[in-house]
Backbone as CSV, one residue per row, in Angstrom:
resi,resn,N_x,N_y,N_z,CA_x,CA_y,CA_z,C_x,C_y,C_z
1,MET,113.500,106.407,63.541,112.670,105.741,64.517,111.255,105.635,63.958
2,SER,110.709,104.440,63.946,109.357,104.256,63.430,108.331,104.563,64.513
3,VAL,107.163,105.007,64.085,106.074,105.344,64.995,105.104,104.171,65.028
4,ALA,104.667,103.793,66.220,103.732,102.676,66.380,102.400,102.987,65.712
5,SER,101.827,101.979,65.069,100.536,102.154,64.400,99.400,101.582,65.244
6,PHE,99.587,101.550,66.562,98.578,101.008,67.479,98.633,101.823,68.761
7,ASP,97.579,101.709,69.569,97.555,102.441,70.830,97.937,101.517,71.984
8,SER,98.070,102.100,73.182,98.513,101.323,74.338,97.496,100.254,74.733
9,ALA,96.206,100.495,74.494,95.190,99.481,74.810,95.371,98.241,73.933
10,THR,95.680,98.441,72.659,95.926,97.311,71.757,97.184,96.567,72.177
11,PHE,98.222,97.311,72.503,99.474,96.695,72.968,99.208,95.803,74.183
12,ARG,98.484,96.338,75.149,98.170,95.599,76.377,97.313,94.372,76.075
13,ARG,96.317,94.517,75.208,95.419,93.403,74.868,96.187,92.262,74.212
14,VAL,97.034,92.589,73.265,97.790,91.555,72.546,98.803,90.877,73.472
15,LEU,99.562,91.654,74.241,100.551,91.067,75.153,99.878,90.304,76.289
16,GLY,98.605,90.599,76.558,97.855,89.868,77.574,97.644,88.409,77.210
17,HIS,97.923,88.046,75.974,97.806,86.650,75.533,99.035,85.827,75.900
18,TYR,99.996,86.462,76.542,101.186,85.755,76.993,101.113,85.662,78.516
19,PRO,101.015,84.468,79.091,100.903,84.353,80.547,102.231,84.686,81.230
20,THR,102.114,85.235,82.432,103.305,85.530,83.226,103.136,84.947,84.615
21,GLY,104.249,84.613,85.234,104.221,84.206,86.620,104.029,85.429,87.497
22,VAL,103.601,85.201,88.730,103.378,86.303,89.662,104.346,86.149,90.829
23,CYS,105.121,87.198,91.071,106.115,87.193,92.145,105.904,88.406,93.034
24,VAL,106.377,88.293,94.254,106.420,89.427,95.169,107.890,89.697,95.469
25,VAL,108.319,90.922,95.204,109.686,91.346,95.502,109.644,92.033,96.863
26,THR,110.507,91.576,97.785,110.499,92.091,99.157,111.871,92.621,99.559
27,ALA,111.858,93.543,100.499,113.089,94.083,101.083,112.736,94.628,102.461
28,VAL,113.755,94.941,103.248,113.562,95.583,104.542,114.374,96.867,104.545
29,GLU,113.674,97.976,104.776,114.342,99.274,104.800,115.214,99.416,106.048
30,ALA,116.082,100.411,106.059,117.038,100.613,107.151,116.351,100.761,108.506
31,ASP,115.136,101.307,108.517,114.423,101.480,109.788,113.658,100.221,110.212
32,GLY,113.825,99.130,109.439,113.164,97.868,109.768,111.802,97.677,109.142
33,THR,111.340,98.648,108.360,110.041,98.556,107.701,110.143,97.674,106.466
34,PRO,109.293,96.635,106.367,109.324,95.815,105.161,108.671,96.543,103.986
35,ALA,109.182,96.306,102.804,108.632,96.861,101.570,108.382,95.699,100.616
36,ALA,107.342,95.816,99.798,107.017,94.730,98.873,106.264,95.274,97.672
37,MET,106.411,94.562,96.562,105.664,94.891,95.355,105.426,93.614,94.555
38,VAL,104.283,93.567,93.875,103.955,92.431,93.008,104.492,92.720,91.624
39,VAL,105.141,91.720,91.016,105.626,91.859,89.641,105.186,90.647,88.827
40,GLY,104.874,90.899,87.591,104.533,89.832,86.652,105.538,89.799,85.521
41,SER,106.679,90.389,85.774,107.698,90.518,84.728,109.053,90.091,85.269
42,PHE,109.160,88.862,85.701,110.385,88.342,86.283,110.985,87.312,85.336
43,THR,112.313,87.327,85.204,112.968,86.372,84.300,114.402,86.090,84.747
44,SER,114.886,84.923,84.373,116.307,84.649,84.555,117.054,85.355,83.426
45,VAL,118.290,85.750,83.693,119.077,86.496,82.714,120.363,85.765,82.361
46,SER,121.094,85.317,83.377,122.429,84.769,83.150,122.731,83.690,84.185
47,LEU,123.442,82.647,83.735,123.922,81.621,84.658,125.253,82.009,85.277
48,GLU,126.090,82.690,84.513,127.428,83.044,84.977,127.728,84.490,84.636
49,PRO,127.584,85.424,85.541,127.161,85.224,86.915,125.650,84.995,86.983
50,PRO,125.156,84.458,88.107,123.716,84.224,88.219,122.958,85.549,88.376
51,LEU,122.207,85.912,87.332,121.452,87.166,87.324,119.990,86.905,86.990
52,VAL,119.103,87.674,87.608,117.683,87.680,87.298,117.265,89.124,87.061
53,ALA,116.069,89.312,86.525,115.587,90.668,86.283,114.085,90.753,86.506
54,PHE,113.647,91.939,86.858,112.220,92.270,86.851,112.101,93.710,86.383
55,PHE,110.890,94.125,86.070,110.682,95.386,85.376,109.668,96.260,86.112
56,PRO,110.083,96.965,87.156,109.149,97.800,87.911,108.760,99.062,87.139
57,ALA,107.492,99.444,87.286,107.019,100.685,86.675,107.640,101.874,87.382
58,LYS,107.975,102.891,86.633,108.528,104.098,87.229,107.511,104.780,88.137
59,SER,106.230,104.491,87.945,105.174,105.072,88.779,105.022,104.343,90.116
60,SER,105.712,103.234,90.298,105.595,102.461,91.536,106.089,103.273,92.733
61,THR,105.353,103.200,93.833,105.802,103.840,95.066,106.661,102.882,95.898
62,SER,106.546,101.585,95.652,107.331,100.593,96.390,108.728,100.413,95.810
63,TRP,108.861,100.504,94.492,110.154,100.265,93.858,111.260,101.178,94.386
64,PRO,111.066,102.499,94.523,112.163,103.332,95.042,112.614,102.897,96.442
65,ARG,111.692,102.413,97.260,112.034,101.942,98.607,112.906,100.689,98.517
66,ILE,112.527,99.757,97.642,113.302,98.524,97.468,114.657,98.837,96.843
67,GLN,114.656,99.684,95.835,115.901,100.056,95.165,116.896,100.670,96.147
68,ALA,116.415,101.511,97.045,117.295,102.172,98.015,117.960,101.171,98.966
69,VAL,117.298,100.049,99.228,117.862,99.028,100.111,119.067,98.355,99.445
70,GLY,118.965,98.120,98.129,120.080,97.519,97.391,120.118,96.000,97.438
71,LYS,119.115,95.389,98.034,118.993,93.930,98.035,117.511,93.598,98.183
72,PHE,117.140,92.421,97.698,115.729,92.049,97.679,115.596,90.549,97.528
73,CYS,114.380,90.059,97.770,114.073,88.650,97.564,112.867,88.558,96.640
74,VAL,112.969,87.731,95.622,111.855,87.466,94.710,111.156,86.203,95.215
75,ASN,109.880,86.336,95.553,109.072,85.235,96.067,108.111,84.795,94.974
76,VAL,108.252,83.566,94.477,107.387,83.032,93.417,106.123,82.506,94.090
77,LEU,104.995,83.162,93.821,103.752,82.798,94.490,103.174,81.488,93.974
78,ALA,102.539,80.756,94.884,101.841,79.517,94.546,100.420,79.853,94.087
79,SER,99.814,78.936,93.373,98.491,79.175,92.795,97.428,79.467,93.845
80,ASP,97.624,79.042,95.089,96.641,79.312,96.145,96.944,80.596,96.929
81,GLN,97.876,81.404,96.443,98.255,82.622,97.151,97.712,83.896,96.515
82,LYS,96.604,83.787,95.807,95.976,84.954,95.197,95.589,86.008,96.246
83,PRO,95.021,85.627,97.413,94.710,86.654,98.417,95.957,87.416,98.888
84,LEU,97.055,86.712,99.081,98.308,87.355,99.466,98.740,88.334,98.381
85,CYS,98.642,87.919,97.130,98.996,88.768,95.994,98.176,90.052,96.001
86,ARG,96.880,89.917,96.184,96.000,91.090,96.191,96.318,92.030,97.353
87,GLN,96.655,91.459,98.511,97.001,92.283,99.667,98.270,93.082,99.397
88,ILE,99.298,92.435,98.883,100.561,93.129,98.607,100.379,94.164,97.495
89,ALA,99.565,93.847,96.496,99.367,94.758,95.362,98.519,95.970,95.728
90,GLY,97.716,95.853,96.765,96.819,96.945,97.148,97.546,98.098,97.808
91,PRO,96.840,99.225,97.926,97.436,100.389,98.594,97.434,100.186,100.108
92,GLY,98.231,100.946,100.760,98.226,100.890,102.213,99.623,100.839,102.773
93,PRO,99.764,101.323,104.000,101.095,101.391,104.599,101.619,100.043,105.088
94,ASP,100.736,99.130,105.496,101.204,97.873,106.065,100.781,96.686,105.211
95,LYS,101.485,96.488,104.107,101.170,95.391,103.196,101.469,94.034,103.823
96,PHE,102.260,94.009,104.897,102.671,92.759,105.534,101.752,92.342,106.688
97,ALA,100.686,93.087,106.943,99.803,92.761,108.066,99.287,91.328,107.937
98,GLY,99.626,90.503,108.908,99.141,89.130,108.941,99.838,88.177,107.986
99,ILE,100.865,88.625,107.298,101.568,87.767,106.339,102.787,87.143,107.017
100,ALA,102.774,85.818,107.122,103.878,85.111,107.761,105.085,85.080,106.829
101,HIS,106.246,85.306,107.412,107.482,85.285,106.638,108.666,85.080,107.569
102,ARG,109.780,84.745,106.972,111.040,84.661,107.687,112.030,85.566,106.952
103,VAL,113.178,85.802,107.551,114.151,86.705,106.951,115.304,85.884,106.374
104,SER,115.678,86.189,105.147,116.791,85.499,104.483,118.118,85.905,105.115
105,ALA,119.159,85.162,104.809,120.493,85.504,105.289,120.915,86.887,104.794
106,ASN,120.343,87.309,103.673,120.633,88.609,103.073,119.785,89.723,103.694
107,GLY,118.833,89.336,104.563,118.024,90.327,105.272,116.678,90.652,104.665
108,SER,116.249,89.929,103.635,114.978,90.213,102.974,113.905,89.201,103.378
109,PRO,112.632,89.628,103.401,111.564,88.696,103.763,111.359,87.596,102.713
110,ILE,111.276,86.365,103.214,110.855,85.213,102.409,109.450,84.874,102.887
111,LEU,108.468,85.017,102.019,107.078,84.772,102.396,106.844,83.276,102.596
112,ASP,106.067,82.920,103.612,105.769,81.513,103.878,104.973,80.892,102.736
113,ASP,105.280,79.641,102.453,104.540,78.799,101.505,104.645,79.212,100.051
114,VAL,105.663,80.011,99.683,105.863,80.321,98.273,106.434,79.093,97.571
115,VAL,106.289,79.045,96.258,106.855,77.940,95.483,108.374,77.964,95.574
116,ALA,108.952,79.142,95.398,110.410,79.289,95.434,110.750,80.726,95.803
117,TRP,111.995,80.926,96.203,112.477,82.274,96.481,113.891,82.423,95.945
118,ILE,114.204,83.663,95.549,115.497,83.989,94.973,115.987,85.265,95.669
119,ASP,117.036,85.136,96.466,117.575,86.253,97.232,118.677,86.927,96.421
120,CYS,118.649,88.252,96.334,119.537,88.976,95.423,120.103,90.248,96.033
121,THR,121.213,90.679,95.467,121.687,92.045,95.652,121.413,92.773,94.332
122,LEU,121.117,94.043,94.423,120.829,94.828,93.222,122.116,95.041,92.443
123,ASP,122.166,94.534,91.226,123.374,94.611,90.401,123.386,95.859,89.525
124,ALA,122.245,96.190,88.925,122.155,97.358,88.049,120.692,97.700,87.804
125,VAL,120.458,98.951,87.440,119.123,99.412,87.047,119.287,100.183,85.748
126,HIS,118.469,99.832,84.756,118.502,100.506,83.452,117.116,101.070,83.157
127,GLU,117.071,102.252,82.580,115.802,102.847,82.182,115.289,102.163,80.928
128,ALA,113.979,101.945,80.886,113.354,101.311,79.721,111.935,101.859,79.568
129,GLY,111.800,102.984,78.902,110.480,103.580,78.710,109.874,103.982,80.041
130,ASP,108.640,103.538,80.296,107.968,103.892,81.545,108.254,102.898,82.673
131,HIS,109.227,102.032,82.454,109.670,101.056,83.453,111.187,101.139,83.626
132,ASP,111.671,100.476,84.650,113.095,100.235,84.819,113.344,98.750,84.610
133,ILE,114.573,98.400,84.305,115.010,97.002,84.294,115.916,96.854,85.510
134,ALA,115.464,96.073,86.481,116.239,95.844,87.694,116.932,94.496,87.588
135,LEU,118.251,94.500,87.614,119.033,93.267,87.559,119.489,92.898,88.964
136,GLY,119.223,91.660,89.337,119.634,91.177,90.642,120.670,90.078,90.518
137,ARG,121.720,90.163,91.338,122.733,89.109,91.399,122.282,88.137,92.480
138,VAL,122.064,86.894,92.093,121.518,85.891,92.999,122.586,85.461,94.001
139,VAL,122.207,85.522,95.292,123.122,85.097,96.353,122.638,83.816,97.029
140,ALA,121.355,83.509,96.930,120.789,82.271,97.482,119.428,82.060,96.833
141,LEU,119.010,80.796,96.748,117.702,80.479,96.190,117.304,79.077,96.606
142,GLU,115.993,78.832,96.606,115.516,77.520,97.019,114.064,77.339,96.593
143,VAL,113.686,76.083,96.388,112.284,75.722,96.186,111.721,75.461,97.574
144,ASP,110.670,76.189,97.973,110.063,75.996,99.287,109.049,74.862,99.285
145,ARG,108.230,74.825,98.252,107.263,73.735,98.120,106.972,73.538,96.640
146,PRO,107.177,72.329,96.161,106.835,72.077,94.762,105.334,72.290,94.566
147,GLY,104.987,72.804,93.431,103.572,73.031,93.161,103.375,73.967,92.001
148,SER,102.144,74.282,91.781,101.761,75.128,90.663,101.923,76.600,91.033
149,PRO,102.608,77.375,90.188,102.747,78.805,90.465,101.476,79.560,90.096
150,LEU,101.312,80.728,90.684,100.221,81.626,90.332,100.580,82.297,89.008
151,LEU,99.645,82.279,88.072,99.868,82.891,86.758,98.890,84.033,86.532
152,PHE,99.286,84.972,85.691,98.417,86.070,85.275,98.256,85.977,83.771
153,PHE,96.996,85.961,83.305,96.715,85.773,81.887,95.425,86.496,81.534
154,GLN,95.492,87.401,80.585,94.345,88.160,80.090,93.542,88.800,81.215
155,GLY,94.253,89.394,82.164,93.602,90.129,83.238,93.083,89.269,84.377
156,ASN,93.390,87.980,84.367,92.905,87.074,85.409,94.044,86.241,85.972
157,TYR,93.815,85.707,87.161,94.765,84.805,87.787,94.368,83.372,87.496
158,GLY,95.357,82.497,87.425,95.091,81.095,87.182,96.287,80.262,87.598
159,GLU,96.269,79.006,87.190,97.370,78.127,87.534,97.738,77.273,86.340
160,PHE,98.878,76.677,86.423,99.446,75.852,85.367,99.044,74.399,85.586
161,SER,98.723,73.724,84.503,98.509,72.268,84.597,99.285,71.616,83.474
162,LEU,99.935,70.504,83.804,100.746,69.782,82.837,99.869,69.012,81.868
163,LEU,100.268,69.010,80.606,99.601,68.187,79.601,100.349,66.872,79.515
164,GLU,99.634,65.814,79.388,100.307,64.509,79.298,100.186,63.959,77.910
C-alpha cells in the first residue's frame, strides 16, 4: 500500500476544482419526523437495475436516521434554492421548518420546486474510508421543473450555463 505524499487540505483543494451538483436526501422516520441531509456526491450507477449512489460522511448525524428508514428521496436542488440548502445543511432539530414539500408514494419528502427527484429504497451500504457508499434502488423519479441545478465549486455555490 502506497502512502500519500500530500495532506488532506491539498486533496480537498485539488478536488474542489471539480464541480458537483447539490442534492438533499430526505426520509421520514417511523415516528413521522422528517430527516434530511445535503450531499454533493450523488451519481447514477446502473441502468439495469436502476441504481444511484451518494457518499455520506460517517460523522453525519442525519445519515444514520435516513439509513435506519431504509428508503429515501434524492432532491436535485435548483440554482435559486441556496437558502433551502443552507437551512438543511445547518444544525438544528427542525430542518424542515417552513420548507414546502409533498410525500412520495414511497413515503419520503419531495421538496417543492426542485429540478428533479429520485425516490429510492436502500439497496446496500459499503464502507469507504471516512464515508459510506449508499446505493439506492430507484423506484420512481421525475423532473419537477426544467432549469439550472445548484452547483458547488471551490467552496462556493453557483449555477450551470450552456455554451453555444
